[in-house]
C-alpha positions in Angstrom: -56.5 -70.4 31.2 -57.1 -66.9 32.5 -59.8 -64.7 31.0 -58.5 -61.1 30.8 -61.2 -58.4 30.5 -59.0 -56.3 28.3 -58.7 -59.0 25.6 -60.7 -58.3 22.5 -61.5 -60.6 19.7 -59.2 -60.1 16.7 -62.1 -58.6 14.7 -63.1 -56.1 17.4 -61.6 -52.6 17.5 -60.9 -50.9 20.8 -62.4 -47.5 21.4 -59.0 -45.9 21.2 -58.4 -47.3 17.7 -61.7 -46.0 16.4 -61.5 -42.8 14.5 -64.6 -40.7 14.7 -66.6 -40.9 11.5 -67.6 -37.9 9.4 -71.2 -38.4 10.6 -71.8 -39.2 14.3 -75.1 -41.0 13.4 -73.1 -43.7 11.6 -70.6 -44.4 14.4 -72.6 -47.2 15.9 -73.4 -48.9 12.6 -69.7 -48.7 11.6 -68.6 -50.2 14.9 -71.3 -53.0 14.7 -70.3 -53.9 11.1 -66.6 -53.8 12.0 -65.8 -51.6 9.0 -64.5 -48.6 10.8 -64.1 -45.4 8.8 -65.0 -45.6 5.1 -61.8 -46.2 3.0 -60.9 -45.0 -0.4 -61.3 -47.6 -3.2 -58.0 -48.5 -4.9 -59.1 -49.6 -8.4 -55.9 -51.4 -9.2 -56.5 -53.9 -6.4 -60.0 -54.9 -7.6 -60.6 -58.0 -9.7 -60.3 -57.3 -13.5 -64.0 -57.9 -14.1 -65.2 -55.4 -11.6 -62.6 -52.8 -12.9 -63.9 -53.3 -16.5 -67.5 -52.9 -15.3 -66.5 -49.7 -13.4 -64.7 -48.3 -16.4 -67.7 -49.0 -18.7 -70.1 -47.4 -16.2 -67.9 -44.3 -15.9 -67.5 -44.1 -19.7 -71.3 -44.4 -20.2 -71.9 -41.7 -17.6 -69.4 -39.3 -19.3 -70.9 -40.1 -22.7 -74.4 -39.4 -21.5 -73.3 -36.1 -20.0 -71.6 -35.0 -23.2 -74.6 -36.0 -25.3 -76.9 -34.1 -23.0 -74.7 -31.0 -23.1 -74.3 -31.1 -26.9 -78.0 -31.5 -27.5 -78.8 -28.4 -25.4 -76.8 -26.1 -27.7 -78.8 -26.8 -30.9 
């Protein structure tokens, strides 16, 4: 079995595949964690329980904002 120096483990990304991050300070951390560039969350792919908690949290934040705005006008 020959060991090729160019072979990478399947979880490692090569330098060419790595897209520079929005903040150069985070590049090392992202490479170490194997996450790469932060990705947008697709809510429809999350489990139902997490989606419900997210919707409740968002609704509460909007409700608190509306209550705060409405009490400032009186």
